[in-house]
N, C-alpha and C positions, 0 to 999 in steps of 0.2 A: 503492499500501499505507499502510497505517494505520500510528501508532506501535507500536500496542499490541492487543488483541484482547479482549473477556471474553465467556466462554462461561457464559451463566447455565441451569445444567442443575437443572431440578425432577425429582425422582423421589417418583412418584404410584403409592404403593403400599398396598394393604389386605388384610387375610387373608378368605380365602372361606369367608365366613360366610354359611349360607345356613338359612331353618328353616319350610321349607311347614308343619310342623305343630305349628306353632302362631305366636302371633303376641306371646307373653312376653318374647322373647327380646331383651335392651335391647342388644345387642350389633353387631345388624344397624343399629341406629342412629351406630354408627362408620360407616357408607357414608351413610346420610342427612346427617345432620352436613358431611360432607366434600362432595359435590356441593353441598349449599345455602352452604357458607361457601368453599369451595374449588375447585372442577373449573367449576360454573357464574360464578362471577364471573370465575377468569380466560379462560374462554371466551370471556364479556362482552368481557374490555381485549381481548382477539387480535383479536378481531370488528372491536372499537370501530376498534383503529389500521391494520387495512386499510381501513377504510370511509373513514377519514381517510388513509387513503397516508402512514404513517406509518412507514416500512420497520425490520425490526426480525429477529430470529435468538431465538429460543430452541429451548433443547434438554429434553424429555420424557421422561421411561424410563415406560409404564404399564407395572405388570406384569401375568403373566397371568391371576391371579385376582385382581384391579380388572377386566379387561376381563370375564374371565367375568360379573362381578356385575351389570357397565353394561350388557351384553347380555340378560339373564337376564331377561325377562318377567313374573314372576314378582315379584321385586326392584324392577321396575319401576315397574309396578303396585301398590305396596306404599310406595315411593316419593311418589310423584302423589299419594295421602292424606295419606302426614307432609304436605307442601308445601301443601294445600289446609288444611289442621291449622293449619300457620303464617299463614296468611292470616289466619283466623277467627281468630285469638290476635292477631295485631298490631291487627284493625280493632276489636278488644273493647278492645284497650290504649289504643286512640287516643279511647275513649269515658269510658275511665276515668279517663284520667289529665288530662282536661278543663280539671279544679282546680290540676293542678300544669303550670305551664307549663314547668318546668324540664326536664324527660321530653318535651315535646312533638318537639325536633327529632328526637332517635332513634327515638322511636316511626315520624315519618312516614317517616324515612331506612329503615327496616326495612321498612317497606308499600311504599316505592319499590324497594325489593332483593328482597323477595319476588316479587313480579307482577313484576319483570324479567326472573327465576330461574323460571317461570312462564310467560311468552311465551316465554323460549330455549328452556325444555324441551319444546315443545310444538311449535318449530318443527323440532326435531327428534323428531319424533314420541316422547317420551320413552327417543331412542337418542345420547346424549352424544358417541359412539363417530364418528359421520359429523361433529358438528363440528370434533372435533378431526382428522379426516381430511383436512376442507375447509382448515385452514390449514395442515400438511402440505403439501398439494397447491398451495398456493399459493407454496411455499420459504420459510414464515416458520416454521414450526417443523419439527424435527428430533424425530421419535417413533422413541425406541430400547426396545427389552426388555431382559427380567429372566429369570431361572432360574421354571420353572413354578409353582413355589409359592412361590417366596424363600427357600429351604433356604441354608442356610448351607454353602454347597460346600468349604470345608475339612476339614468334617466329616462327610461323605459319605465312605464309605469305598471305594463301586465306582468305579470309574472311568465303567461304564456307566451307572451311578446318575446321573453327575453330569452324562453326555451327552444321558440321558434329560429329564432339568429342563432344560440349553437347547432342545435340537432340539425339545420341546413348545412351551418358548416363544419362540424363531423361527419355528417354522409358525403357529402361532396368531396373532402378530404379524403375517405377511404375509399370513396369510387375511384380517384383520378391516381393516387399512392398506393395505390392494393392493399394496404393496410390501416387499422382505424388510427387518428393520430392517440399518443399519451399524452396531449399536453396539448395545454391553451394559452394564447395572445386575450388575454384581457382588451379588448380598445380599449388606446389612453393606460393602461394600465388601471381602468375601472373596476374600481371590488366594493361592492355594498354587501353586508351583511346577509346573508338565506342564499347568497348566489349557490354555495358550493354541493345545494342540497339538486343544481341542477347539472351543476356540471359531473356530481357522481352519477345523475342517472343518467348521463351520456358517455360515460365511462371513460370520466380522463382523469387523471390521477395528478397534475399536479398545473399549478397558474404563476403567474408572475406581476408582484404589485411594484410601487417606485420605495422606494428605503423608507420613508417613515409609514407608509400602510404594515412593514411588521415591526419596527421597532416602536411603534405606538400601541401595539398590540398587548393585552391584559391574559395571562401575567406575563412581564415585560419578558422576551426570549433572552434564554443563558448565554446562548452563542451571538447577538446581534445578527443581521444579516449574512452571517457566514455559516450557517446552516437555515435550512427549511424547517418550516413550524407546519403544522396538520391544523387543519381546523377539525372541527367537531362530526364532520363528515369525512373526515380522512382523506382528504383532499390535500396536498402539499400545496404551501404557496412560498414561493425563492423571491428574495426581493436584491433589488440593486446595489453592486457593491459602489456608493460615490467617490470612492479615489481612482478606480481603474477608469470610470466612467469621466470622470472631468479629464484624463490625459489624454482621451481623445474626443469628448465633447464642446469643453472648454473654447471659448474663440481668444481667448487670450491666452491659455495654460495650454492648451490643448496643442495634439502634434501637427492636427489640419493649414495653422496660421503661421508656419515654420517658413519661411523667405525663401526658398527652394522649393517650396511647392507649387504646382501651375494654379493660378489665379483664375477663380470663375468669374468673375465676373466681367473680364475683356475676353469678347469673343471676333471672330471675324466678322460677324452676322451685325455688327457694330461701326467696327473699324474699316472695312473697303469697303468702294462704292458704290453706289446703287447699280449701276450697270453690271460690275463685276459679278456684286452676290444676288441679283434679280431673279437667280433659276431658284434658289437654295433659301428661299426666304416665303415668309408665304407672299400669296400671287396679286393680293391688292396693296404692295412693296410693304407689310410691314417689318421691320426687322427685328429676330427672334435670334438665339441662340443656338449655332450650327453646332456647336459640339468641339472647333475646333479654336483654341486658345493658344496664344503664340508668349504670355507674359506670363512672368512667376509673381509672389506674395511680398511686394517691394513698395514699399512708401504708399501714400493713404492718395494721393490724386492720381490721375490716370496716364502717368510716367511711372512704369513698371520695367521692371530690367528682363531682360528676355530668358525666357524656359529652357533649360537643360534638360531633357528626361534621365539621362547620368546619375547630375549631381538628384536629383529627386530618388531617382532609386536607392542611389547609395544612402540617403538621407532616412529612407523608407526601413533600409535596414538598421541604420542603428537606434530609428525611433521602434521597432521592434524588438532590439535587446534590449535597449530600455526598459520598455514595458514587464518582459519578462522576469531583466533582473527584478522590478520592482513586486512583482508578483512572487516570485522565490523570497524575498525577504519581510513580504506581509503574511505568507502563508506558516514561512518559520515561525514566524512570532505567533501568529494567532493559533498555530498547533500547539504551542508552550504553554496558552494560555488554556486553552478549550480541552487539550488533552485529548486530542483526534484530530481526523484530518479536515481543515475547512473547506469551503466550496467557495469561491467569488464568482460572484456572479455581474456578465459583465455583456449589458445589453444595450442596444444600439437600434438603428433605424438601420435597413441594408441598405436604404439609399445613399446614406452620407459615405459610402466605401466603393467609387467610384462617383458617380454623381456631382457631391458636393466638394468630396475630397478625393481627387483625382487617385492619387498613388493608393487611398483607402485599400482596393484586393493586394495590389505591393504587399503591404502593410501585410494585411492577413498572411498572404505567401509566405513572409520570410519569418514571422514568430511561431506557425508554425512548423518550419522548418529547426530553426530555433530550440525552440521547447522538445521536440523529435530528437535532436542530434547534441544540442552543447551542453544538459544539464539535466540532473535524474531528481530534484524539489518535487515539479510539479508537472502532473500529467492533463493535457484538455480529457472533457469529460462532458455527456450528457446529461441534463435533468433525472432522468430516470435511473440512466445509474447509476448517482450517487443515491439513489431514492433507493438502490440496493446496498448499497452498503452498511446502512445502519438500518437499526431495526425501533428505533426508541426516542425518534424525533416527538419535542416538545408539541403539546398540544395547547393550542392558543385562541384567543378571540379577539379580531381585526374590527377596527371600523373600516366609515368609507372613507375611499381613497381613490387619489389617481396621480399622475405622472402630469409634466406642466405647469403652470404660472401657478402658485401657494400652494397645488398639490392635494384642493377638490373640488375640481368643478369647475374652476373659475373660467377658465378657456373657452369653455362648453355650454356654458350656461350666464350669459351676461346682454349688455341691455341692448350690443347687434344683431343676439340668435334667439332671446329667450322667445320669442314670438314664432318660433318653430314648433314648440312643444305642445301647446293647445289642440294643435293642428293633429299631430302624431300620435295625442294621446284619444282622440276622438277616434281614428285610425284604427288603431289597435283594438276599441272596443267593437266598434263594427267589423271588422275582419275575425273576433270570437267571436261572437254573435252569429256571424254568417255561415261558421263550419256549423255550428250547431243545428242549425237550419235547413240546411243543406251537405248531411253528413257524407253521403253518398253521390255526392252527385256526376255527371256522364258526360259525355260526349262536350258541346260548344257551352256549355255551362261549368263543366268542371275548368275549363279551358279560361275562362273568365275569372273564377275561382282562383285558379293558381298566379293570371296576371296581377291579378290584384294582391295576393302577398306577394311577388317580386316589386311592387310600385312598394308596398307599405316597408317593405327590408330596405329599397334604395332608398326613398324617403328620410329613412332614419340614419343613414351613414354619418356619421360623426364630421369626416370631412368638409362637409358644406357647413356647419355651425364653428369649424377651427377655420376655415377661409374669412365668413362675416368676420371673428373675433380678429382674423392677421391682418383683412383691407386687403387682400390683395388678388381676388378673383373674386368679389365680392356679386359683382350683378350674374356671372356665373353661375355660384354655390346659390343664390335665389331661384335665378330663372329654375336651375332642378330642384331646388326641394318641391316651388310651387308644382312645376308639370310632374313630378308624380302624385303628389298630394290632387292635384285635379284629376288624370288621369285613372285614381283610384276611384275618387268619387263617381269619375262617370262609366267605372267599370260596374260602381254596385249600383247606378241608376237603372242600367242595364237591364241588370239582372233583376231588379225590383221591378220593373215594367215589362221582362219578358221580351224586348226589343233591344235584341244585339247583333249588331252591327259587327258582321263578320270580317267585312273590310279592313276600318277601321282597329278589331283588333289582331287582327294575322301582321297590320305594320308595327305596332306597340310591341307583341310579342318580340318580333324581327329589330325593332330598335334596343329593346330594355329584355335582351335575350339571356339575362343573367341566371343558371340553376336552372338549366333546361326541362331537369326531371324535378323540380321543385313538386310538394305535393301538400296543398293548402292548406290538409286536416291538420300539418302540426302545429298548427293554434289552436285546436278544441281544448276543453280544460280537459279529457278525459286521454289526450295525450300520452302515449311513453314513449321514449325514447325506444328506436328498432322496432316497434309495432306501429299501425298505422290507427286502430281504433278498438277499444278490447275488445269488439265483438267481431270483428276480424281479426285479428291480431296475425297470428300464422296463415291465415288463409292466403293474401296476398303475396306473400314470400314464396312461399312453395307450389301453389298451385302450375305456376309457371315452368316448374322443372322435374316435378315428378314425374313416374313414365309406369303407370299399373302390367307393362308387359314385364317389367325385372322384376327378378324374385328379391324380396327385399328384408332387411333384416335390424331392429334398433338394437343399439349400442349404449350400455350406460358405462359410463365409467367417469368418473369424479376429477380427474384430468385428464387433459386436452390444449394441445398448443395455442396460446404460450402458457399457459399455465403448466411448469413440467415439473412435480416436486424430483420423481424419480424416474425411472425406463417404462412403467408406465406408459405416460404419455406421450413419449414418442413411440411405444407399441402400436396402441392403438391406432396413432394416426397413421403410422406404415400400411399398417393391416386395412385399415381402412380405406386407402386410397388404395391399394394392390387390388382388395375385392370389386370395388368399382371397374377396375378396369377390367374383371371377368365377369362383369355383365351384373355383378348385386347391386342393388338400392341398396345406400347404406346411411342411416341418421344417426347421427351420436349425440346424444343427447348429454350433455355436463353441464357444471356450475360455470357461474358466469363470472367473468374477470374484467376488471377495468381498464378500458381500455379497447372492448372488443362488441361487437355488435353482438346482440341478441339469437338474429339469424344469420347464418352466412354462409358459401357454399366456396368449402376449400378441395380443389382438384376433385371437382364431381360430387365429392363428402356434402350430403347437407346438417349442415353442425348450429344443434339449439342450446344457447346457454340460458339455464333456466335460472332468474332470478333468486335468491335466495336472502334474509333478514337477515341482519349481523346487531342482534341488538347487544348492548356493551354488558361484558362480566358474562357472555354466553359461555360454555362448557362447551366442547369438542364434539360430543355427543349430540347437544343439544344442536349444533351446527349441522350435525354428518343426518339428524333425523327434520331439519327444515330441509335441505337437501333433497331426500327422499320422496319429501313429500309435492317440493317444487318440482321435480324430475316427472312423478307421476302427473298432477298436473298440463305440464309440458306435451307429453306424452299422450295425454286427454285431448287436449286442445287439436292432436295432428288429427288423430283420428276425426274431428267432426269437420274438416277440411277434406274429408272423402279418401284420405291416405289409410290403406290395410298392411303389416305386415304381417312378415311369417315365422318369424323367430326373434325371441329376446338373449342377445348375447351380454352377461353382466362381467365387469370387472373388478373383482375382489369385492372384499365383505364390505367397503363401504356404499354400495348401492344394491347390497340385498334388499329389503323392505322394500325398494323400488320393484325393484325384481322382482319378488314373489309376490307383491300386490298386480302387478300388469301381469303376471302370467294368467291369474287368475281370473282377474276382468277380461283379459285376451283372448284366452283359451287354446293360446299356442305355444309351442313345447319352449322352455328357460334352458341356454347352456351359459355358463361362468369359464371365465380364466383364474385360476390362481395364482397369483403375480410372484406371490409370497405369502409366510404362514406369520402369526403371533410368535409362536413355539416356536418358528428354527431362527428369527427376529433375536429372542433370548432365551436359546437353551432350554427351552421349557416355558411351564405359568407359572407366574412366581405371585400375581396378584389380580387382585379383584377386575381392575382393569385391563388387563390381557387375559383375564376367564372370559368377560362379555362378550372380546373381540376375534376369544377362540369359538365364543359358541354361535358367533353370529358367521365365521367362516364354514364352519359345521354346516348350519342350517342352510346358506346358498352351496353348497353340495350335495344338499339333500334332498332340495327343492330343483336342481339343477338336470337332466336327461342326462347330460355328458358335462365331464369338466373336462380341461385342457390344463394341461403345466406344458411349462418350456423344458423342462429337462430330466433326465433320468434317476435324477438325485431326487426333484422335487417329486415324479414317479411316489419312490419308496416312502418319503416324508408325507403326504396326504393320505394314503393308501393306509399308513401309520396312525396317523393321529384322525384321520377321520373316519375310520374304518371302513373306505373306501372297498368296490370292489374292481381288479382290478381291470376286467371290460369296459367298467363306463370310463374311463380315462386315457385321452388321449393324451401322446407326447408330442408337441410341434412348437420346434424351437424359434424363437425371436432370429428377427431378422434385419438386415444394414442395410441401407439407400445409398449408394455409392455416391450420387448425387448431393446428397446432403451433407458429405464430409469433406469436398473439393473449397478450395479457397477458391475466392473471384475470379475470374478471365483477366489475366492480364496484369493481378500483384504476385510478387514476387515471395516467396517464403522467406520468413527474417525472424530472427531469433528476440531480435528487439519489442520491444522495452522491457523482457522480460531475464534477457539473459546478453552476456555478451558474445558474439559471432563464435568467438572462441570456445567460448563452455558447451559442453552436453548436456542437455536439458533432462533429466528424469521430471515425467510429465506422471500427476496425478489428476485426475477427474471426478466430483463427483462429492453425496453430500458427507460434512466433517463429523459424520454418525462412528460408532462403537464400533457395528456391525461391519462398515466399512474399510477396520484396520488402516486406518491411515496415521494413528498413532505406531503403530508397527515400523512404517518408512522414517518417521522421528526418528525412533531407537534406532533403527540400521543408520540412518546417516552420517554419524561421527565414522566407522568404522568404512561406507563408502568415498567418503571425503577423503581420508585417509588415503586410500587404495588409490583414488582418482582425482588429484586435487583441481581440479578444471571441471569437477562434476558441480549443475545446479539443478535443484529439486524447485522445481513449480507446483504448487498446490492450491487447482481450482476448486471452489465450492462453497456453497455454506451449509450450516449447521452450529448445531450446539456446544461442541469440542473445539471451534473455533480458540475461546481464550485458554483453555485447555495447553490446548499442540501449540500455540504460541510462548506461552508460559515455558512449555516444557523445551522449546528450542533454545530459548535464552538460556535456561540454567545448560543445556549441551555447550553451547556459543557455537553453534550451527549458524547464528541468523543469515550471516553474510553469504552463504552458499545457502541458503534457501528463501522462498517468496509463496505469501497467500495472495491470489491475486482477488479472492474474493470471486462471487459472480463474473461468469465472462458469457457474449452474449456468441453465441454457435460458430460465426466466421471467427472469430480468436480464437475457438475452442479447435477448428478446425488447421486454423493459422500453426498453434503450437501442439498438434499432430502429426503435423509435416515435419517439423524443424525438431520435435523431441530424439534423442537415441533411443531412449527403453517410454516407452510404458507402463508405468506400476497400477498393480489394482490385489492389493492385501488382502481382501475380505474375508475376516471368519463365518459368514453367512450369507449366500449369495446364487439365490434360486437359477442365475441364467447367466448375466454377465452381458449385456450390452455394448454398457460402455468397451469392453476388451476386443467384441468383436469390431467394432469404428475404427479403436487403434489397427488394427491387423487388417481391417480393409482401405486404411488410412497409408499402409506400409511401414510401419516402426514396430520393430519385436516388444514385444510382450511377456512381463511378467508377471502369472498369477498365482494365488496362493489353491494348492490343491482339494480344494470345496465346494459342495454344491456345484453347479450348474458349469463354473469354470474349467473346474478340468475334465466335461465334457467337450468341452470348445477347441482346449490347448495341448495337444500330443508335447509330452516334452522334449527338450532337444530336436526336435522334427520342425515345428512352426511356432515355438513360443517355449516361455522357461518357468515352470511350476518350483515353488519352494513350501515346504512342510506349515500347512497351517499354522500362523501364530509364533511360531520358531522366527524370532529375529537375524539371529545367523547367517540361518539357510537365506535368508532373503537376501541381504546384504550379499552374499558369494552369486546368487544368482543374478542381480543386477553388474554386481562388478566385473561378471562373466564375459557381461554381453560389450559393455562398457570400453571393458581393454580389446578384447578380440571383433572389432566391425563385422568383420567380414562374418562369421557365425550368427551376428546381427542382422546381415541382410538372406543371407541363407536362411533363416529363420522366419522373419518378415517375407519373405519369399515364398515361401509353402505356406504361410497364412493367408496371404492375399488371394492363393490359387485353391484355398480349402474354403476360401468365403464365398470365391465365385462360385464354386457348385455346390453347397449344402447350405448356403444361409442368404441366397437371393427371396426376397419377397413375395416373386412370382410364384416360388416353389412354395411360401410356405403360405399364401393366400390357397392355393391347389386343395394344401390339406385342408386348410381352414374346412372351404366350401365340403368334401370329403365329408367332416362330422359333420357340418347343418343339416346333408342331403340326411345320412343318416339317420339325424334325431328327426328330420321330419318323415322319413318315412314310416318312422319309430311310430310317430304322432298321428299319423293320419291311418297306420294297420289299428293304434287303441282303438280311436275314435271308431273308426270300422265294428271293432268285436265291440265296445261298449252302445253302438245304435241297433247292434242285433240283439245283443244282450235286451237293450231293452228293449225292442221291437216282440222277442219272446215273449218276454216278464209279461206285456200289454195284453198279448195276445191271451197267455194263458189266463190272465186275471177273467176276460173277455168271456 
């Protein structure tokens, strides 16, 4: 763990501006300038860092209005013409300044940048969202959402309207980027007490506030702004660090004001004679910024010195180093006071970087490179990653706050803009009433209501009030507000009189085309995130994708990605996908997860996340009971939509109640997979809690027509402790999906930042609990390090033994050769699997050992204990090494033998990979599972037929 962490957060936002009726609106250039100077340069920085294998983390909010514009075909077409025009202007400027050598470096720089922008633009077919999604999927960028139209939420009157803004933003984000956002940028950092209830409902984990939002909380946070606080609903709040912000934002003290940087306000659009520049400004001759500027920030008047790109680049590198140095000293001091690693949250408007501060993207590039290569004190991190580091964040109550002047909504509510809110509040009330009067509108009526929802949201944009306050483009802001208010009321009048003008409606739909998939019922008082209305709930989500021709199974599992506690989650994920490929219709019922939708389709698998209430102070068994009730209700809801299932597949004891109840209600067969047992984990039953779990496991196996286990040792175990007939049990191993353990294309496997490239990594990943045996690896470490001094032990995972393990490492004096990473993403795990010299899984109890399979599939030699399923997987000396379970010296000897003899390790790894290909592919495992399904279906049909015959015979006899 690092001394401290830096969360660099960029808020990318522009109001929705689209005027298909004309090209005269200069406001569309807000988007074009931001793409040219901010979004494309940032994307180029991210891609270059990835290509050069520089690890980094950054968080960006991309607001729904910005997303809508970036994927709009008309705006994409207009921007490409704009970029072509810039290139043309730059080449003309090269010819013009041939006799002015002082300007030539800048002109050449512009030509290179505009050409690079065009290449990147064409690479993604004009849709930059694909590029940002690629960086997200590589695990470097955490994309978060915002309210639909950046409404200043503390001034939205109705809860339904706040929820509509947030839910619409989350849904669009999920659709575009392929995964639900974990966090949200509250527009203008506008927080009010109670909003966390809506954030939690929309499955968001965190949000941001300005510094005073946290410092003024009650009780006063122990760690100030350098650790998140948690609201009563469990949603975390991160606060802006004033020290790091001032270094970048401040016009007097901040970096952007340095005299070597480019002057924003001096542009050739105003400097050149009108005839020369006319083709590149407004057609009416209105002078505008072109983006080409030849001067640097020197002097207060118009007399400026020439801009030198090389000087500016060198200064950006110096400032990046200075920023890093200040953060190092800052976190060192904070860590000494806090006793834990602080997080420094540095949020900025994304458009600062490149648009206002031209060298900003370069500064970010240098900062990430220096943090990665030049120090080991701090690391960049995303908020969701930091939330996983600790489990005891302080709970506090916050008051309403915002950023901006005075910090309490002053910018968005004052004399120049207060007239808009009565109109907006009236629109909210009308919209909510319409959803209650027309809950199931169809056809053109539905189009009117959806467009009314768009017009309300667009009118609520905080940008219009901000512009009125700043006195910049006031006329446009006033017009936009009035346009949306008037269109809303016109739509309502059409609906009320049933006189809908479809031509006008179509024109407005094209004009205000934000959120094409919006559903007006998001404003309904009974709306719940992930559902349309309670009585329709899953019907609208399931109906389009269900298939009555396919055999169908409902799986019950308390774990499913991204909820990953052990191997069960990944097993259900991979098995369900493989079953879909073999023609089955699979519905997985699992518990809700923050940041995930109530329903989604994952690689063809229908995933339903049942919401489970979590009252404070509840016991684990109480939660399990609530989970089962929620699962039962979820399946009942699916049945009401017309779905039918042929069998139930339950995974482990936690879903026993639901499995038993549904078996009785549906009158279909039940099959279960026992992934581990309480008896095996604890080497017997020693407490009342263990006894209750053991009895529940027995009940699940008793109620099931067949039982699946993953290894021969588990077969022996369940038959012995549950008194099962061997003929009732199928041994079907776990598998591995090779695509899930590959590092992203184009990335080079590197040991940084976990170890030096010269070191040999011994890698363990898993839960830090006694049964996983990681304490044995700690005890073996001294003898391993003595034999192989360049060894570095990397332990990834979380669990209750962490503090004990860390303390023992200090006692043994091996801390310098040992690293606890905490939780790691799959991409990081894959990286470590690739670069490790040996992977070690020293379990005391292991029903199967899927992590060993993944390491073997990655081509890394493994050392495992000779217990449970591990001894089924690994043949000692052939495709891995085994050691005597619980024996520290035996473990040390096997690890050292592989580290010292690299050829031996390569041979083991080669044979292991061949075994995985032959035996542990998910296709083969799915086929075996389907045979088990077919067997119990046949048995069930036979039994049902016999029972019917028997019943008929009895009836005839009675008659």
